[in-house]
C-alpha positions, 0 to 999 in steps of 0.5 A: 829841274826838267829840260822843259823847265830850264828851256822855258826859264832860259827863253823868258829870262833874257826877254823879261829883262829886255822888255823891262829895260826898253819899257823904262827907257820909253816912258815920256809922261802923259800923252796929250789927249782928252778922254771922253766917255760916250754912252749909246744904247746902254753901252759905254765907249771911250774916245781918246781925242788927240790935242793939237799944238802939243809941245815936243817931249823928250823920249830917250833924249831926242825931241818927239813932235807929238803932232806927227803921231797924234794929228788930232786923231781919235781913238774909240774903244769899248769901255769894257775892253771888248772888241768893236770889230762888228761895231763899225757903224757905232764908231761913227756915232761915238766919234760925233758924240765925243767931238761934240763934247769938245765943242767940234764936229766929226770929220765926214771925210775921216776914215775909220781903221780897225786897230789890232786891239779891236778899237777904231781910229780915225786920223783927223776925226774932229775938226 
């Protein structure tokens, strides 16, 4: 083995074990949300609407109050996985359509935040 290959193996091996162990310990089951697909001008978008009133779940032996992490928030992304960084105007339209499918209306005061994955997040997006 070359020195470069040894260095790569030495770096990846511990990281791989740590990531695998960490990922297995965090699994808590399905998150409470409603997935809504919205089609606008021939493009598909996915809105994940956080559900309120969810009971706490166990994560690493501790109760986790999901209402603190998903306070009726809405996460919007493109169905094809592309970035919506240049589609902020479209995110509001998707929010309104997604909330309407659940019998709700979009919160006019909700401010969109661009996530690192290229989707838009609204805290309290539907009311």
